[in-house]
N, C-alpha and C positions, 0 to 999 in steps of 0.2 A: 406866878410868884408875886408876892406882894411889893409895894413900892418901898416899904419899911427893910424887905430883904434885898432889894435892889440897890438900894442906897447902902447898906452894909457891904456889900460885894465892893462897891465903889472905894469905901474907904479902907476895907482892909482886905488885901488880896490873899488867897488861900495858903501862900507860902511864906507869908510873914509869921515871924515868930509869935506865939500864943493867939493868933488870929482866930476867929469865930465865923466861919463860913458857911451861910445854908446852902447846901447841895444836895443834890438827888442822893441818897444811900443806895447804892446798885443792889445790894444784897437784900436789902430789906423792902425796896421798891416805893418809897415814900420820902418826902422832905425830911429833913433831921438836920441838927445842929452838930458838927464835928469840930472838935477841937484840935488844932494842930500845934505842935512843938518842934521848933526847928525844922518846919516842913513835913513832919511826920504826924499822923493821928496819933493822938495823946494815948488812947488804946494800946496801939500798937507799940509804942514806946514804953509802955509800963510792962508789955509783954517782954520785949526784947530786955530791959532792965532788970526783969525777974530771973531770967536765964543767966546773965553774967553781969557782974558788977564793974567788969573791965571796959564793955563795950559802951562807951558814953559819945554820943553823938555830938558834932561840932556845929556851930552856928556857921552859915556863911559870913566871913568877914568883910566882904564888900571892900577889901582894899589890902594894902600891905602884900604878902605873898600871893594873894589872888592876882595881882598884876603880873607877876611873874610867871605864873601858870597860864595866864592868858596870853601873854606873849609867846610862850610856847605853843599854844593852840594856833596862834595867828600864823607862825612860822610852818607849822605841819599841813595846814590847810593852804598857805601861799603856793607851794609846790605841788601837792598832789590835786586838791580842787582847782587851783589855778590852771593846771593842765587841761582841765575839762574845757576850757573856755579858748584855749589854743589848738585843740585838735582840729577844728575847721581848718586850720592853714595847713597842716599836714594832710588831711584829707583831699584837699584841693590840690595841693602840690602832687601827691601820688597820684590822684586821678589824671592830672594834665602830662605829666612828665615821667612818671616811674611805671605807673600800670595803667596805661591809657584806658578810657572808657570803661573802668571796672568800678562804677560808682557803688553799685550795689553790693559787690563782694567786698569792697573797702570799708562801706558803712557798719559792716559786722565788726570791725576792729573796734570801733569806739563803742557799739553796743555791748560787746565782751566787757570792755573797761567798766561802763557804767553799771552793768549788771553785777560784775564781781566787785566792785566798789562797795557794794552792799550785802556781800555774801555771808559775812561774819554776824550780820544783825541777830537771826534767830538765837544764835549761841553767845551773844556778846556779855550777857551779865555773868556768864559762867566763866568767860575768858577773863573777863576783868578781875575776878576773884582768883582763879585757879592759876593764871599767867600773870596778870599784873598789867597796868599801862606801860611800865618801863620796858618790859620785854616783848609786848606787842609792837612798841614802837621800833624797838631794835631790829626785830624781824622785818618791820616794813623798810627799814633803811636797807638792809640787804636786798629784798624782792623789788623793790622800786628802782633800786640804781642797778641791778643786773638786770632787769627787764629792759630799760632805757638804753643802756649800752648794748645789750645785744640787739636791740631793734635797729641800732646804727650800723650793723652789719649784716641785716636781713637782704636776701635776695628773692624771697616769694612772698606773695600775700600771707600764707599759713605761717610763716616765720613770725610775721606782724602779729597775727592771732594770738600766738604763744607769748609774745615779748609784750607789745604795747597792750595787746588784750588782758592775757591771762596773768602774768606776772606784776605787772603795774597796776591791774585791777585789785588783785587781792591784797598788794601792798598798800594801796589807796584805802582799802576797806580796814587795815589795822591801824590807819592815822584818824580816818574820820570820826570813828565812834568814840575813841578816847577823847580827842579834842573838843568834840561838841558837848559830850556830857561833863567834862572838867568845867567848861565855860558856864554850863547851867549850874553846877554844884557849888562853886566859890562864889556866887553873887546871888543876891535875893531880890534888894531892892532896885539894883542895876540890872537885872537878868536880861532884860530885853537889849539893852544897851550892850553888856557884856557879849551875848550870843552874836550880836551884831557885829561887833568888832572882831570876834574869832572868825566867823564866817565871810567876813570882809577880806581876809586873808586869801582867799580865792580870788577876789576881785582885783586885789593888787598883783596878785600872782599872774593871772591873765593879762593886765594891762601891761605890766613890764615883760613878761615872757614873750608876749606875742611881738614885741618890737625887737627883742633879742633874737628870737626865731627868724623872722623875718630877715634881719639883716645879716645873719650868719647865713642863710639859706643863698642869698644874693651874692655873698662874697666867698664863702667856703663849702656850700652845698649842704644839702638837708642832713647828711650823716652827721657832720660836726655840730648842726643844730641841735640835734638828739644828745650829743654827747655833753655839750656845754650846759644843757638843760639839766642832764644828770649829775654835773659837778655841783650846780648851784643847789640842786635837790637834795643832794648828799649833806650837804653842810647845814642846811635848815632843819633837816630831819633829826640830826645830831642834837641840834638845840632842843627841839620837841621832845626827843627821848630824855634829856636831861633835866627837864623844868615840868613836863604834864605829869601831874599826879592826881587821884581822887582825893575828895575832901574827907569822905568817910567811907571805908571799905565795908561792905556787908559781911555779915559773920558766915563762914564757909557752909556752916550746916543750914543755911536758908537759900543758898544758890541751888537753883535746877540747871540742867544743862538747856532745857528747852521749857521757858518760863512763859505762860501763855495768860497769866493773872491780868495784865492790863486790857484783855479783850472782855472783861465782866464789865467794864466800864462803857456805856454807850458812845460817850464823847471821844473816847480814845478810837473806837471804832470808826468814828468819822473822820477824825485826823489821819488814821490810816487809809480809808478810801480816798482823801485829797491827796495824800502822797502817791497812792497807787495810780489814780487816774491821773493827776497832774504830770507825773514824769514821763507818761507817753507823750506828751505835748510840750513840755517845758523846754527840752533840749533841740527843739526844731529849729528856732532861729539862731541859736547860738553854732548850730551844726551845719545849717544850710544857707545863712545869710550871705556868707563870703561867695559861694557858688551863685546864689540869687542874683547877686551884683553883676557877676561876670556873664550870667545868661542874658541879663537886660543889655549887655554891651557896654557898660559904663567904664570909665577909668579903671585900669586893673589896680590901682592904689586906693580905689575905694574899699573893694572886696578884701585887699590885704590887711587894711586897717580897721575893719569892721569888728574883729574880736578885741580888738585894743578899745575900742571907743564903748561897745557893750560892757567888758570887764571895768573900765574906768567909771562909768556910770552906777554899775552896780555897787560900787564901793560906797558912793553916795547913798544908793537905795538901801543897803543894808545896815549901815550904821544910823542913818535918820530914821528908818524905819523902826530899828529897835530903840531907839532913844525916844522917839514920839510914842510909841506903844506903851512904855513905862508910865506915861501920863493921860492917854485916852483910852487906854486897855488893850490888851494883848490880842482877844478875841475881835475886838472891833477892827484892829490893824490887820490881821490875818485875813478877814473877809475883804477888805478893800484891796490890798495887795494882791490876792489871789484873782479876784474877778477882774481887776483892771490889767492884770497881764493877758487874760483872755480877750477882752475888749480891744486892747491895742493890736492885737494880731488881726482880729476881724475888721475893725474900723481902720487901721491906718497900714498894716503890711498888706493886705489883701488889694489895695486901691492904688499905692504909689508905685511909680515908674521912673522918679527922677531922683538925682543924687540927693538933692535936699529931702525928700521925702523918705529916703532909705535912711539917712542921717538922724532925722526925727524919729523914726521908728527904732531904730537901734538905741537912741537915748532913752525912749519911754519904756521900752522893754528892759533895758538895763536897770532903770529905777525901779519899776514895780516887780520885776522878776527878781531883783536883788532881795526887795522886801518878803517876797514869798519864801524865799529859801530861809530867811531867818525867822520869819513871825511862826511857823509852824514849830519849830524846836523849841521857841520862846514860849510859846503857849503850852506846850507839853507839860511843864512842870506843874503849872495850875490846873491841869486837867487830871494828872494822876498822882500827884506829890511827890515828894522825894523818896518815898519809901520803895517805889517802883520805877524809879527814873532810868535805872540801868537797862532792865528788861525792856522797857517801853520804848527806849531809845532803839535798842538792837531792832525790835519789830516794826517800829515806825519807818525806819530807814530802810528796812528790808522790803517793804512795800515799792520801794523805787528799782527793785531787781527785775521785774517784769517789764516796765516800761523802758528800763535802760537797755534791756536785752533785744526787745522787738520794737520800740518806738521810732529808732531811725531807720531800720529797714522797712518798716511800713511807710515812712515819709519817704523813702527813696523809690519803694514800689510805686507810690501815688505820684511820683514825680516823673518816672521814666515808664509812664503808661503804654499802653498798646498803640497809642498814635504815632510813636517813633519819635516825637519833639517832647523835649522835656517841659512840663508845666508844672507851676509850682502852686496854683491856686487851691486844687484839692488837699495838698499837704498843709497849707496854712489854714483853710477851713477846719481841717482835722484837729490841727493843734489848738485852735482859738475856742472851739466848740467846748473840747475836753477841759480847758482851763476855766472857761465860765462855769460849767457844771461844777467843777471842784469849788469854785468861790460860792456857789449856791449851797455846796455842803458845809462850807466854813461858816455861812450865816446861819444854818440849823444848828451848828456848835454855838454861836453866839446866843441865839434865841433860848436854847436849852439852859445856859449859865445864867441868863438875866431877863428872859422875857421880850416883848417886842419893842420896849421903848429903846429907839437907837441913841439917845443921848447918855444912857448909863454908861459908865467905864467898867469895862469887864475883859 
C-alpha cells in the first residue's frame, strides 16, 4: 500500500462521516476507494434509502444522550463481567471448604459461565431486532438474579453447574452484547474511549465486588456473599435495562437469524481467531492466580486480594488503552496489548515466587489484559463498518465460547498432572504462548490495514 494511502488512513479513520478509506474490496479482491457516510458504505446507504424513505441512519452524537447509554452499559457490565474476576474467590473457597479437593470438577462451573456468556453470539443480530435491547436486558435481570440466588442454597456441585454456570451464563450473554454494541454505536471519534469506559465496568465490578465478597464470606458465609452480590446486580441491571438502546435499528427485512456476512472479510476472520485462541489463555491468571499464591505458601491475604488488584489495574488499562488508541490507532494498540499480555505470563509469572513478584505480575496482567479486552471490539467497527456491527459483534464474541468452556479445565488438568503434586508451570506456558500467538495475528491485521510502517496510525 502506498505512503499516500497510509497517510490517508491516519487522517481519516474508516468510521468517520464522509471519510474515504483505501481498503481492500473483499468481493472484488483489489484495492479500491470506498466512501462511508455515517459509518456505512455509500452504495449500501443509497440502497437502503431507495427501499424506504423512513429509514434514516443517525450519526453517532459522541455526547448528549450517548453518555446516558454509556452509563447503562457500564452498570450492566459492572455486575455481569465483574463477576468473572471474582469467580476465583468462590472457586478457591469451594475447593478448600465446601467441596474439598474437587478443583477439576469445580473449574467446569466457571467454564460453563464463560462459554454460555457468549452463547447468544451467532444469533445476536436477530435478537437485537426481533427482541430488542430492552427485553434482552429484562430477561437478563430475571436469569442472573435467579441463578445467583439459587446458587446460595446449592448443596451439590451439579447444582452450581445449573445456577452459577447455566443461568448466570445465559444472563451475562444477554447483557454483554447489547452493552458492547451500544458503546460502539453511539460514539465515533471517541469510540476507543467509549468502549474502554463501558468495559471498565467489569474492572470496577471486580475491584469492588471482590472486597465485598471476601468481607461477607469472613463474617456471614459464602451463601450471603452470593445473595448480596445478587441484590447489587439486580439494581444495576435494572438501570441498564432502562437506558441501553441501539442508535440505529436495522430493517427487519435485512436481518438473518444466523448472519455470516462478516466472514467475507479476512481481517474479521483474523479478529475472530484472536478471540478464539486468546480466550483459551486469557482467564488463566484471573481464575488460578489466587490458588497459585496459596500454593506457594504465601500469606492468605495475598491470594484473597489478588482478584481485587487485577480488577483495579484493569480499570486503568481499559480506559487508558481506549483513550490512547484514538490517537495512535486502534490496530496498533490491539497488537501491543495482546502480545504484551502473553509476554507478561512467560517473562514474569513463570519466574516469580515472592509476594512482590506476584503483585507485579498481577498489575502488569491487569493493565495489558484490560487493554486486550477493549481493543478488539474497539477495532471491530473499523474492520467491518457500522452496517455489519451487530452480526460481527455476535460472531466475534461467540469465538470465546470454546475457550471459555474448555480453557479452565485444560489448565486445571495441566496443574493437577500425573505427578500428584500441583504444578502451575505448564498452565502458565500454555496461556502465555497462546496469547503471544494471538498478538502476532493482531500484527497481521495491522499490516493488512496499513502496511509494514510501524509509525502509521491505523
